[in-house]
DRENDO-1510 file (C-alpha; in Angstrom, 1 decimal, always signed):
<recs>
REC; n; res; u; v; w
REC; 1; UNK; +34.4; +69.4; -45.6 .
REC; 2; UNK; +32.0; +69.9; -42.8 .
REC; 3; UNK; +29.5; +66.9; -42.4 .
REC; 4; UNK; +26.1; +67.6; -40.8 .
REC; 5; UNK; +22.8; +65.4; -40.6 .
REC; 6; UNK; +19.0; +67.3; -41.5 .
REC; 7; UNK; +16.4; +67.0; -38.1 .
REC; 8; UNK; +13.8; +65.7; -41.0 .
REC; 9; UNK; +15.6; +62.3; -39.5 .
REC; 10; UNK; +13.2; +62.7; -37.1 .
REC; 11; UNK; +10.8; +65.1; -38.3 .
REC; 12; UNK; +7.3; +64.1; -35.8 .
REC; 13; UNK; +9.2; +64.9; -32.6 .
REC; 14; UNK; +9.4; +67.9; -30.8 .
REC; 15; UNK; +12.3; +70.3; -30.5 .
REC; 16; UNK; +13.8; +68.8; -27.2 .
REC; 17; UNK; +13.3; +65.2; -28.3 .
REC; 18; UNK; +15.1; +66.0; -31.6 .
REC; 19; UNK; +18.1; +67.7; -30.4 .
REC; 20; UNK; +18.3; +64.7; -27.6 .
REC; 21; UNK; +17.6; +62.3; -30.2 .
REC; 22; UNK; +20.3; +63.3; -32.3 .
REC; 23; UNK; +22.6; +63.9; -28.9 .
REC; 24; UNK; +22.2; +60.3; -28.0 .
REC; 25; UNK; +23.5; +59.3; -31.2 .
REC; 26; UNK; +26.9; +61.5; -30.6 .
REC; 27; UNK; +25.5; +63.8; -33.5 .
REC; 28; UNK; +27.2; +67.2; -33.2 .
REC; 29; UNK; +26.6; +68.9; -36.3 .
REC; 30; UNK; +22.9; +69.5; -38.1 .
REC; 31; UNK; +21.1; +71.3; -40.9 .
REC; 32; UNK; +17.5; +72.6; -39.4 .
REC; 33; UNK; +15.1; +70.9; -41.4 .
REC; 34; UNK; +11.7; +73.3; -42.4 .
REC; 35; UNK; +10.2; +70.1; -42.3 .
REC; 36; UNK; +10.3; +69.9; -38.6 .
REC; 37; UNK; +8.7; +73.1; -38.2 .
REC; 38; UNK; +6.2; +72.7; -41.4 .
REC; 39; UNK; +4.9; +69.2; -39.3 .
REC; 40; UNK; +4.4; +70.9; -36.0 .
REC; 41; UNK; +2.8; +73.5; -37.2 .
REC; 42; UNK; +0.4; +71.7; -39.1 .
REC; 43; UNK; -0.2; +70.3; -35.7 .
REC; 44; UNK; -1.4; +73.5; -34.3 .
REC; 45; UNK; +2.1; +74.4; -32.6 .
REC; 46; UNK; +2.6; +78.2; -32.9 .
REC; 47; UNK; +6.0; +78.7; -35.4 .
REC; 48; UNK; +8.0; +81.2; -33.6 .
REC; 49; UNK; +7.4; +79.4; -29.7 .
REC; 50; UNK; +8.9; +76.4; -32.5 .
REC; 51; UNK; +12.1; +78.5; -33.1 .
REC; 52; UNK; +12.3; +79.2; -29.7 .
REC; 53; UNK; +12.0; +75.9; -28.3 .
REC; 54; UNK; +14.7; +75.0; -30.9 .
REC; 55; UNK; +16.8; +78.0; -29.8 .
REC; 56; UNK; +17.2; +76.5; -26.0 .
REC; 57; UNK; +17.4; +72.9; -27.1 .
REC; 58; UNK; +20.3; +73.7; -29.4 .
REC; 59; UNK; +22.1; +76.0; -26.8 .
REC; 60; UNK; +21.5; +73.5; -23.7 .
REC; 61; UNK; +23.4; +71.2; -25.9 .
REC; 62; UNK; +26.7; +70.4; -27.9 .
REC; 63; UNK; +25.3; +70.1; -31.4 .
REC; 64; UNK; +25.7; +72.7; -33.7 .
REC; 65; UNK; +23.4; +74.3; -36.9 .
REC; 66; UNK; +25.7; +74.0; -39.6 .
REC; 67; UNK; +23.2; +74.6; -41.9 .
REC; 68; UNK; +19.6; +75.4; -42.0 .
REC; 69; UNK; +16.8; +75.6; -44.6 .
REC; 70; UNK; +14.6; +78.7; -45.7 .
REC; 71; UNK; +10.5; +78.0; -46.2 .
REC; 72; UNK; +9.4; +76.7; -49.1 .
REC; 73; UNK; +6.1; +75.8; -50.6 .
REC; 74; UNK; +3.2; +78.4; -51.5 .
REC; 75; UNK; +4.7; +80.9; -48.4 .
REC; 76; UNK; +7.8; +81.3; -51.0 .
REC; 77; UNK; +6.0; +81.2; -53.8 .
REC; 78; UNK; +4.2; +83.8; -53.2 .
REC; 79; UNK; +7.5; +85.9; -54.2 .
REC; 80; UNK; +7.2; +86.1; -57.8 .
REC; 81; UNK; +4.1; +88.1; -57.5 .
REC; 82; UNK; +6.0; +91.7; -56.9 .
REC; 83; UNK; +2.8; +92.9; -55.1 .
REC; 84; UNK; +3.8; +90.0; -52.8 .
REC; 85; UNK; +7.6; +90.3; -52.8 .
REC; 86; UNK; +8.2; +92.7; -50.0 .
REC; 87; UNK; +6.1; +90.9; -47.4 .
REC; 88; UNK; +7.5; +87.5; -48.7 .
REC; 89; UNK; +11.1; +89.1; -47.7 .
REC; 90; UNK; +10.6; +90.2; -44.6 .
REC; 91; UNK; +9.0; +86.9; -43.5 .
REC; 92; UNK; +12.4; +85.4; -44.9 .
REC; 93; UNK; +14.5; +88.2; -43.3 .
REC; 94; UNK; +12.9; +86.6; -39.5 .
REC; 95; UNK; +14.5; +83.2; -40.4 .
REC; 96; UNK; +17.7; +84.8; -42.1 .
REC; 97; UNK; +18.1; +86.4; -38.5 .
REC; 98; UNK; +17.3; +82.5; -36.3 .
REC; 99; UNK; +19.8; +81.1; -38.1 .
REC; 100; UNK; +22.4; +83.9; -37.9 .
REC; 101; UNK; +21.7; +83.9; -33.8 .
REC; 102; UNK; +22.3; +80.0; -33.9 .
REC; 103; UNK; +25.5; +80.4; -35.2 .
REC; 104; UNK; +24.7; +78.6; -38.7 .
REC; 105; UNK; +27.5; +79.3; -42.1 .
REC; 106; UNK; +24.8; +78.6; -44.6 .
REC; 107; UNK; +21.1; +78.5; -46.0 .
REC; 108; UNK; +19.3; +76.6; -48.1 .
REC; 109; UNK; +16.5; +78.3; -50.6 .
REC; 110; UNK; +14.5; +77.5; -53.3 .
REC; 111; UNK; +13.8; +79.8; -56.5 .
REC; 112; UNK; +10.2; +81.0; -56.3 .
REC; 113; UNK; +7.9; +80.1; -59.3 .
REC; 114; UNK; +4.6; +79.4; -59.8 .
REC; 115; UNK; +2.6; +77.5; -62.7 .
REC; 116; UNK; +1.9; +79.6; -65.9 .
REC; 117; UNK; -0.7; +81.7; -67.4 .
REC; 118; UNK; -2.6; +80.0; -70.4 .
REC; 119; UNK; -1.4; +83.3; -72.1 .
REC; 120; UNK; +2.2; +82.6; -71.6 .
REC; 121; UNK; +4.9; +80.9; -74.0 .
REC; 122; UNK; +7.4; +78.8; -72.1 .
REC; 123; UNK; +10.2; +81.3; -73.0 .
REC; 124; UNK; +7.6; +84.1; -72.0 .
REC; 125; UNK; +7.1; +81.9; -68.5 .
REC; 126; UNK; +10.6; +81.0; -67.7 .
REC; 127; UNK; +12.1; +85.0; -68.1 .
REC; 128; UNK; +9.4; +86.0; -66.1 .
REC; 129; UNK; +10.2; +83.9; -63.0 .
REC; 130; UNK; +14.1; +84.8; -63.9 .
REC; 131; UNK; +13.1; +88.3; -63.4 .
REC; 132; UNK; +11.3; +88.2; -60.4 .
REC; 133; UNK; +14.1; +85.7; -58.6 .
REC; 134; UNK; +16.6; +88.7; -59.4 .
REC; 135; UNK; +14.7; +90.9; -57.7 .
REC; 136; UNK; +14.0; +88.7; -55.0 .
REC; 137; UNK; +17.5; +87.6; -54.5 .
REC; 138; UNK; +19.2; +91.0; -54.9 .
REC; 139; UNK; +17.0; +91.4; -51.1 .
REC; 140; UNK; +18.4; +88.3; -50.0 .
REC; 141; UNK; +21.6; +89.2; -50.7 .
REC; 142; UNK; +21.3; +92.3; -48.8 .
REC; 143; UNK; +19.9; +90.7; -46.2 .
REC; 144; UNK; +22.6; +87.6; -45.9 .
REC; 145; UNK; +25.9; +90.7; -46.0 .
REC; 146; UNK; +24.1; +91.7; -43.1 .
REC; 147; UNK; +23.2; +89.1; -41.2 .
REC; 148; UNK; +26.6; +87.7; -41.9 .
REC; 149; UNK; +25.4; +84.0; -43.5 .
REC; 150; UNK; +25.7; +82.8; -47.1 .
REC; 151; UNK; +22.5; +81.8; -49.5 .
REC; 152; UNK; +23.0; +78.3; -51.2 .
REC; 153; UNK; +20.2; +78.1; -53.9 .
REC; 154; UNK; +19.1; +75.0; -54.6 .
REC; 155; UNK; +18.1; +73.3; -57.9 .
REC; 156; UNK; +14.3; +72.1; -57.3 .
REC; 157; UNK; +12.7; +68.8; -58.3 .
REC; 158; UNK; +10.3; +70.2; -60.1 .
REC; 159; UNK; +11.1; +69.3; -63.7 .
REC; 160; UNK; +10.8; +71.9; -66.6 .
REC; 161; UNK; +10.6; +75.1; -63.7 .
REC; 162; UNK; +12.9; +77.8; -63.6 .
REC; 163; UNK; +15.8; +76.5; -60.7 .
REC; 164; UNK; +15.7; +73.0; -61.6 .
REC; 165; UNK; +18.6; +73.7; -63.6 .
REC; 166; UNK; +22.0; +74.4; -62.3 .
REC; 167; UNK; +22.3; +76.6; -65.2 .
REC; 168; UNK; +19.7; +78.9; -63.9 .
REC; 169; UNK; +21.3; +79.0; -60.7 .
REC; 170; UNK; +24.4; +79.9; -61.7 .
REC; 171; UNK; +22.8; +82.5; -64.0 .
REC; 172; UNK; +21.3; +84.2; -60.6 .
REC; 173; UNK; +24.3; +83.9; -59.0 .
REC; 174; UNK; +26.7; +85.5; -61.8 .
REC; 175; UNK; +24.3; +88.3; -62.2 .
REC; 176; UNK; +24.3; +89.5; -58.2 .
REC; 177; UNK; +28.0; +88.8; -57.9 .
REC; 178; UNK; +28.4; +88.1; -54.6 .
REC; 179; UNK; +30.1; +85.6; -52.3 .
REC; 180; UNK; +26.9; +85.8; -50.2 .
REC; 181; UNK; +25.5; +84.0; -52.9 .
REC; 182; UNK; +26.2; +80.7; -54.1 .
REC; 183; UNK; +24.6; +77.0; -54.9 .
REC; 184; UNK; +23.1; +74.0; -53.1 .
REC; 185; UNK; +23.5; +71.1; -54.5 .
REC; 186; UNK; +20.5; +69.0; -53.8 .
REC; 187; UNK; +21.8; +65.3; -55.2 .
REC; 188; UNK; +18.4; +63.0; -55.2 .
REC; 189; UNK; +16.7; +66.6; -57.0 .
REC; 190; UNK; +19.4; +66.3; -59.8 .
REC; 191; UNK; +19.5; +62.4; -59.9 .
REC; 192; UNK; +15.8; +62.4; -60.8 .
REC; 193; UNK; +16.0; +65.2; -63.3 .
REC; 194; UNK; +18.8; +62.9; -65.1 .
REC; 195; UNK; +21.4; +64.5; -64.3 .
REC; 196; UNK; +25.1; +63.7; -64.1 .
REC; 197; UNK; +25.8; +63.8; -60.8 .
REC; 198; UNK; +29.8; +63.6; -61.2 .
REC; 199; UNK; +29.5; +66.8; -63.9 .
REC; 200; UNK; +27.2; +68.9; -61.8 .
REC; 201; UNK; +29.8; +68.9; -59.2 .
REC; 202; UNK; +33.0; +68.9; -61.2 .
REC; 203; UNK; +31.2; +71.7; -63.1 .
REC; 204; UNK; +29.9; +73.6; -60.5 .
REC; 205; UNK; +32.4; +73.3; -57.4 .
REC; 206; UNK; +33.3; +77.1; -57.2 .
REC; 207; UNK; +29.7; +77.9; -56.2 .
REC; 208; UNK; +28.7; +75.1; -54.1 .
REC; 209; UNK; +28.5; +76.2; -50.6 .
REC; 210; UNK; +26.2; +73.5; -49.6 .
REC; 211; UNK; +25.0; +69.9; -50.7 .
REC; 212; UNK; +21.9; +68.0; -49.5 .
REC; 213; UNK; +22.7; +64.3; -49.8 .
REC; 214; UNK; +19.7; +61.6; -50.1 .
REC; 215; UNK; +19.1; +58.7; -52.0 .
REC; 216; UNK; +15.9; +57.6; -54.4 .
REC; 217; UNK; +14.4; +55.6; -56.9 .
REC; 218; UNK; +14.9; +57.7; -59.7 .
REC; 219; UNK; +11.2; +58.6; -59.9 .
REC; 220; UNK; +10.4; +59.7; -56.1 .
REC; 221; UNK; +12.0; +62.3; -53.9 .
REC; 222; UNK; +12.3; +59.8; -51.2 .
REC; 223; UNK; +15.5; +61.2; -48.9 .
REC; 224; UNK; +16.9; +57.9; -48.6 .
REC; 225; UNK; +20.2; +57.0; -47.0 .
REC; 226; UNK; +22.9; +56.9; -49.6 .
REC; 227; UNK; +23.3; +53.5; -50.8 .
REC; 228; UNK; +19.7; +52.3; -50.2 .
REC; 229; UNK; +18.8; +53.7; -53.2 .
REC; 230; UNK; +19.8; +53.8; -57.1 .
REC; 231; UNK; +22.2; +56.3; -57.3 .
REC; 232; UNK; +26.0; +55.9; -57.9 .
REC; 233; UNK; +27.7; +57.1; -55.0 .
REC; 234; UNK; +31.1; +55.6; -54.8 .
REC; 235; UNK; +32.2; +57.7; -58.0 .
REC; 236; UNK; +30.6; +61.5; -56.8 .
REC; 237; UNK; +32.1; +60.6; -53.1 .
REC; 238; UNK; +35.6; +60.2; -54.2 .
REC; 239; UNK; +35.2; +63.7; -56.2 .
REC; 240; UNK; +33.8; +65.2; -53.3 .
REC; 241; UNK; +36.5; +63.8; -50.5 .
REC; 242; UNK; +39.1; +65.2; -53.4 .
REC; 243; UNK; +38.3; +68.9; -53.3 .
REC; 244; UNK; +34.8; +70.2; -51.7 .
REC; 245; UNK; +35.7; +72.1; -48.6 .
REC; 246; UNK; +31.6; +73.3; -48.1 .
REC; 247; UNK; +29.2; +71.7; -45.7 .
REC; 248; UNK; +27.3; +68.4; -46.8 .
REC; 249; UNK; +24.1; +68.0; -44.9 .
REC; 250; UNK; +22.7; +64.5; -45.3 .
REC; 251; UNK; +19.1; +64.9; -46.0 .
REC; 252; UNK; +17.5; +61.6; -44.8 .
REC; 253; UNK; +13.9; +61.8; -43.7 .
REC; 254; UNK; +12.0; +59.6; -41.4 .
REC; 255; UNK; +8.3; +60.1; -41.1 .
REC; 256; UNK; +7.3; +57.0; -39.5 .
REC; 257; UNK; +5.1; +57.2; -36.1 .
REC; 258; UNK; +7.6; +56.0; -33.2 .
REC; 259; UNK; +11.2; +57.5; -32.6 .
REC; 260; UNK; +12.5; +54.4; -32.0 .
REC; 261; UNK; +12.0; +53.5; -35.8 .
REC; 262; UNK; +13.8; +56.4; -36.5 .
REC; 263; UNK; +16.6; +55.1; -34.2 .
REC; 264; UNK; +17.6; +53.0; -37.0 .
REC; 265; UNK; +16.8; +54.9; -39.0 .
REC; 266; UNK; +19.4; +57.0; -38.0 .
REC; 267; UNK; +21.9; +54.3; -37.0 .
REC; 268; UNK; +21.9; +52.9; -40.9 .
REC; 269; UNK; +22.9; +56.9; -42.2 .
REC; 270; UNK; +25.9; +56.9; -39.4 .
REC; 271; UNK; +27.2; +53.3; -39.9 .
REC; 272; UNK; +27.1; +54.2; -43.9 .
REC; 273; UNK; +28.7; +57.3; -43.2 .
REC; 274; UNK; +31.3; +56.2; -40.8 .
REC; 275; UNK; +32.8; +53.6; -44.0 .
REC; 276; UNK; +32.3; +56.2; -46.6 .
REC; 277; UNK; +33.4; +59.2; -45.2 .
</recs>
Protein backbone atom coordinates (compact mmCIF):
# COMPACT_ATOMS: atom_id res chain seq x y z
CA UNK A 1 0.00 0.00 0.00
CA UNK A 2 1.04 3.62 -0.52
CA UNK A 3 1.12 5.62 2.72
CA UNK A 4 0.55 9.37 3.09
CA UNK A 5 -0.16 11.94 5.80
CA UNK A 6 -2.91 14.52 5.49
CA UNK A 7 -1.88 18.16 5.39
CA UNK A 8 -4.57 18.83 8.03
CA UNK A 9 -1.87 17.99 10.59
CA UNK A 10 -0.91 21.67 10.06
CA UNK A 11 -4.28 23.12 9.20
CA UNK A 12 -3.50 26.60 10.55
CA UNK A 13 -0.31 27.15 8.51
CA UNK A 14 0.25 28.67 5.09
CA UNK A 15 1.22 26.40 2.17
CA UNK A 16 5.01 26.87 2.32
CA UNK A 17 4.97 26.42 6.10
CA UNK A 18 2.95 23.19 5.80
CA UNK A 19 5.33 21.65 3.27
CA UNK A 20 8.43 22.89 5.11
CA UNK A 21 7.29 21.38 8.40
CA UNK A 22 6.43 18.05 6.81
CA UNK A 23 9.81 17.90 5.06
CA UNK A 24 11.53 18.56 8.36
CA UNK A 25 10.07 15.29 9.64
CA UNK A 26 11.01 13.41 6.44
CA UNK A 27 7.43 13.03 5.29
CA UNK A 28 7.56 12.24 1.58
CA UNK A 29 3.89 11.72 0.65
CA UNK A 30 0.72 13.61 1.59
CA UNK A 31 -2.95 14.07 0.91
CA UNK A 32 -3.75 17.73 0.47
CA UNK A 33 -6.73 18.43 2.72
CA UNK A 34 -9.52 20.81 1.81
CA UNK A 35 -9.49 21.85 5.47
CA UNK A 36 -6.25 23.79 4.87
CA UNK A 37 -7.81 25.80 2.07
CA UNK A 38 -11.04 26.46 3.99
CA UNK A 39 -9.09 27.76 6.99
CA UNK A 40 -7.07 30.21 4.89
CA UNK A 41 -10.08 31.40 2.85
CA UNK A 42 -11.88 32.20 6.10
CA UNK A 43 -8.84 34.25 7.07
CA UNK A 44 -9.31 36.34 3.93
CA UNK A 45 -6.90 34.66 1.51
CA UNK A 46 -7.82 34.06 -2.14
CA UNK A 47 -8.49 30.41 -3.01
CA UNK A 48 -6.66 30.42 -6.35
CA UNK A 49 -3.63 32.10 -4.80
CA UNK A 50 -3.57 29.47 -2.04
CA UNK A 51 -3.59 26.67 -4.62
CA UNK A 52 -0.79 28.34 -6.57
CA UNK A 53 1.28 28.64 -3.39
CA UNK A 54 0.77 24.94 -2.70
CA UNK A 55 1.90 24.10 -6.25
CA UNK A 56 5.04 26.21 -5.84
CA UNK A 57 5.77 24.76 -2.41
CA UNK A 58 5.30 21.17 -3.58
CA UNK A 59 7.41 21.63 -6.72
CA UNK A 60 10.28 22.97 -4.63
CA UNK A 61 10.11 20.02 -2.25
CA UNK A 62 10.54 16.26 -2.47
CA UNK A 63 6.99 15.60 -1.32
CA UNK A 64 4.47 13.79 -3.51
CA UNK A 65 0.76 14.55 -3.30
CA UNK A 66 -0.56 11.00 -3.66
CA UNK A 67 -4.14 12.02 -2.93
CA UNK A 68 -6.31 15.07 -2.53
CA UNK A 69 -9.65 15.97 -1.02
CA UNK A 70 -12.17 17.70 -3.23
CA UNK A 71 -14.37 20.47 -1.78
CA UNK A 72 -17.14 19.53 0.63
CA UNK A 73 -19.85 21.29 2.62
CA UNK A 74 -22.25 23.86 1.21
CA UNK A 75 -20.26 24.40 -1.98
CA UNK A 76 -20.63 20.70 -2.83
CA UNK A 77 -24.13 20.13 -1.47
CA UNK A 78 -25.56 22.67 -3.91
CA UNK A 79 -25.12 19.92 -6.52
CA UNK A 80 -28.25 18.23 -5.14
CA UNK A 81 -30.24 20.95 -6.90
CA UNK A 82 -30.20 20.06 -10.59
CA UNK A 83 -30.36 23.72 -11.64
CA UNK A 84 -27.13 24.37 -9.72
CA UNK A 85 -25.36 21.10 -10.49
CA UNK A 86 -23.61 22.28 -13.64
CA UNK A 87 -21.94 25.21 -11.87
CA UNK A 88 -20.77 22.90 -9.08
CA UNK A 89 -19.33 20.48 -11.64
CA UNK A 90 -17.39 23.31 -13.29
CA UNK A 91 -16.03 24.32 -9.89
CA UNK A 92 -15.04 20.74 -9.04
CA UNK A 93 -13.35 20.45 -12.44
CA UNK A 94 -10.91 23.18 -11.38
CA UNK A 95 -9.90 21.05 -8.43
CA UNK A 96 -9.65 17.82 -10.44
CA UNK A 97 -7.38 19.60 -12.91
CA UNK A 98 -5.32 21.00 -10.03
CA UNK A 99 -4.76 17.56 -8.49
CA UNK A 100 -4.05 16.01 -11.87
CA UNK A 101 -1.40 18.66 -12.57
CA UNK A 102 0.44 17.94 -9.30
CA UNK A 103 0.45 14.19 -9.94
CA UNK A 104 -2.20 12.91 -7.52
CA UNK A 105 -3.45 9.36 -8.07
CA UNK A 106 -6.84 9.66 -6.45
CA UNK A 107 -9.14 12.27 -4.90
CA UNK A 108 -11.75 11.85 -2.17
CA UNK A 109 -15.24 13.26 -2.61
CA UNK A 110 -18.49 13.13 -0.65
CA UNK A 111 -21.96 12.47 -1.98
CA UNK A 112 -23.86 15.78 -2.00
CA UNK A 113 -26.96 15.98 0.18
CA UNK A 114 -29.42 18.46 1.64
CA UNK A 115 -32.17 18.26 4.23
CA UNK A 116 -35.49 16.61 3.40
CA UNK A 117 -38.63 18.58 2.77
CA UNK A 118 -41.42 18.22 5.30
CA UNK A 119 -43.46 16.76 2.42
CA UNK A 120 -40.98 13.93 1.74
CA UNK A 121 -40.97 10.54 3.39
CA UNK A 122 -37.66 8.83 4.14
CA UNK A 123 -37.66 6.65 1.03
CA UNK A 124 -38.52 9.48 -1.36
CA UNK A 125 -35.84 11.65 0.24
CA UNK A 126 -33.11 9.02 -0.19
CA UNK A 127 -34.18 8.25 -3.75
CA UNK A 128 -34.00 11.96 -4.63
CA UNK A 129 -30.47 12.27 -3.24
CA UNK A 130 -29.41 9.07 -5.03
CA UNK A 131 -30.81 10.23 -8.37
CA UNK A 132 -29.07 13.57 -8.08
CA UNK A 133 -25.81 11.86 -7.07
CA UNK A 134 -25.90 9.56 -10.09
CA UNK A 135 -26.20 12.54 -12.45
CA UNK A 136 -23.41 14.29 -10.61
CA UNK A 137 -20.97 11.39 -10.61
CA UNK A 138 -21.63 10.52 -14.25
CA UNK A 139 -20.39 13.99 -15.13
CA UNK A 140 -17.41 13.74 -12.77
CA UNK A 141 -16.47 10.34 -14.17
CA UNK A 142 -16.01 11.92 -17.59
CA UNK A 143 -13.78 14.58 -16.07
CA UNK A 144 -11.74 12.03 -14.12
CA UNK A 145 -11.15 10.12 -17.35
CA UNK A 146 -10.13 13.30 -19.14
CA UNK A 147 -7.65 14.31 -16.43
CA UNK A 148 -6.37 10.81 -15.66
CA UNK A 149 -7.28 10.69 -11.99
CA UNK A 150 -9.51 8.40 -9.92
CA UNK A 151 -12.44 9.47 -7.75
CA UNK A 152 -12.99 7.79 -4.38
CA UNK A 153 -16.46 8.36 -2.88
CA UNK A 154 -16.14 8.66 0.89
CA UNK A 155 -18.62 7.24 3.39
CA UNK A 156 -20.19 10.24 5.08
CA UNK A 157 -20.16 11.02 8.78
CA UNK A 158 -23.79 12.10 8.98
CA UNK A 159 -25.89 9.07 9.93
CA UNK A 160 -29.07 8.63 7.94
CA UNK A 161 -28.07 10.58 4.84
CA UNK A 162 -27.50 8.86 1.53
CA UNK A 163 -23.79 7.99 1.39
CA UNK A 164 -23.08 7.10 5.00
CA UNK A 165 -23.36 3.38 4.25
CA UNK A 166 -20.95 1.58 1.90
CA UNK A 167 -23.86 -0.02 0.03
CA UNK A 168 -24.98 3.49 -0.98
CA UNK A 169 -21.59 4.12 -2.53
CA UNK A 170 -21.43 0.69 -4.14
CA UNK A 171 -24.76 1.33 -5.88
CA UNK A 172 -23.28 4.41 -7.57
CA UNK A 173 -20.06 2.61 -8.48
CA UNK A 174 -21.96 -0.27 -10.08
CA UNK A 175 -24.41 2.00 -11.89
CA UNK A 176 -21.63 4.07 -13.48
CA UNK A 177 -19.40 1.01 -13.99
CA UNK A 178 -16.08 2.73 -14.53
CA UNK A 179 -12.62 2.06 -13.09
CA UNK A 180 -12.36 5.81 -12.56
CA UNK A 181 -14.80 5.68 -9.63
CA UNK A 182 -14.24 3.69 -6.45
CA UNK A 183 -14.63 4.04 -2.71
CA UNK A 184 -12.86 5.92 0.06
CA UNK A 185 -13.17 4.03 3.34
CA UNK A 186 -13.16 6.60 6.12
CA UNK A 187 -12.39 4.52 9.19
CA UNK A 188 -13.35 7.20 11.72
CA UNK A 189 -16.72 7.86 10.09
CA UNK A 190 -17.51 4.15 9.85
CA UNK A 191 -16.64 3.60 13.52
CA UNK A 192 -18.89 6.44 14.71
CA UNK A 193 -21.73 4.94 12.67
CA UNK A 194 -21.33 1.55 14.31
CA UNK A 195 -20.00 -0.37 11.30
CA UNK A 196 -17.72 -3.38 11.71
CA UNK A 197 -14.45 -2.09 10.28
CA UNK A 198 -12.89 -5.43 9.33
CA UNK A 199 -16.09 -6.50 7.59
CA UNK A 200 -16.28 -3.15 5.80
CA UNK A 201 -12.79 -3.65 4.41
CA UNK A 202 -13.15 -7.34 3.55
CA UNK A 203 -16.51 -6.94 1.78
CA UNK A 204 -15.60 -3.83 -0.24
CA UNK A 205 -11.81 -4.11 -0.62
CA UNK A 206 -12.02 -4.60 -4.39
CA UNK A 207 -13.66 -1.18 -4.68
CA UNK A 208 -11.55 0.74 -2.16
CA UNK A 209 -9.05 3.11 -3.79
CA UNK A 210 -8.37 5.27 -0.76
CA UNK A 211 -8.50 4.90 3.03
CA UNK A 212 -8.71 7.71 5.57
CA UNK A 213 -7.26 6.44 8.84
CA UNK A 214 -7.96 8.32 12.08
CA UNK A 215 -9.30 7.58 15.54
CA UNK A 216 -12.06 8.96 17.75
CA UNK A 217 -14.18 8.27 20.83
CA UNK A 218 -17.05 6.69 18.90
CA UNK A 219 -19.10 9.88 19.14
CA UNK A 220 -17.12 12.84 17.79
CA UNK A 221 -15.13 13.07 14.55
CA UNK A 222 -11.90 13.95 16.36
CA UNK A 223 -9.32 12.89 13.73
CA UNK A 224 -6.95 11.53 16.37
CA UNK A 225 -3.85 9.41 15.69
CA UNK A 226 -4.59 5.67 15.58
CA UNK A 227 -4.43 3.89 18.94
CA UNK A 228 -5.36 7.08 20.83
CA UNK A 229 -9.13 6.55 20.65
CA UNK A 230 -11.47 3.56 20.87
CA UNK A 231 -10.93 1.84 17.51
CA UNK A 232 -9.45 -1.69 17.52
CA UNK A 233 -6.62 -1.09 15.06
CA UNK A 234 -4.63 -4.31 15.41
CA UNK A 235 -7.11 -6.55 13.61
CA UNK A 236 -7.87 -3.98 10.92
CA UNK A 237 -4.20 -3.28 10.21
CA UNK A 238 -3.56 -7.02 9.87
CA UNK A 239 -6.21 -7.12 7.14
CA UNK A 240 -4.77 -4.07 5.39
CA UNK A 241 -1.19 -5.32 5.48
CA UNK A 242 -2.32 -8.63 4.00
CA UNK A 243 -4.19 -7.37 0.94
CA UNK A 244 -4.58 -3.60 0.54
CA UNK A 245 -2.83 -2.11 -2.49
CA UNK A 246 -4.33 1.38 -2.62
CA UNK A 247 -3.48 4.63 -0.84
CA UNK A 248 -3.90 4.96 2.92
CA UNK A 249 -3.89 8.49 4.34
CA UNK A 250 -3.43 9.14 8.04
CA UNK A 251 -5.99 11.92 8.31
CA UNK A 252 -4.97 13.33 11.68
CA UNK A 253 -5.89 16.94 12.44
CA UNK A 254 -4.18 19.58 14.52
CA UNK A 255 -6.01 22.89 15.00
CA UNK A 256 -3.74 24.25 17.72
CA UNK A 257 -2.45 27.78 17.47
CA UNK A 258 1.28 27.00 17.39
CA UNK A 259 3.14 24.82 14.90
CA UNK A 260 5.26 23.41 17.71
CA UNK A 261 2.19 21.81 19.28
CA UNK A 262 1.30 20.26 15.93
CA UNK A 263 4.88 19.02 15.61
CA UNK A 264 4.23 16.96 18.73
CA UNK A 265 1.10 15.45 17.16
CA UNK A 266 3.04 14.60 13.99
CA UNK A 267 5.88 13.01 15.96
CA UNK A 268 3.39 10.83 17.82
CA UNK A 269 1.70 9.85 14.56
CA UNK A 270 5.00 8.94 12.90
CA UNK A 271 6.02 6.81 15.90
CA UNK A 272 2.72 4.93 15.72
CA UNK A 273 3.04 4.44 11.96
CA UNK A 274 6.61 3.15 12.26
CA UNK A 275 5.58 0.62 14.91
CA UNK A 276 2.49 -0.81 13.27
CA UNK A 277 2.95 -0.49 9.48
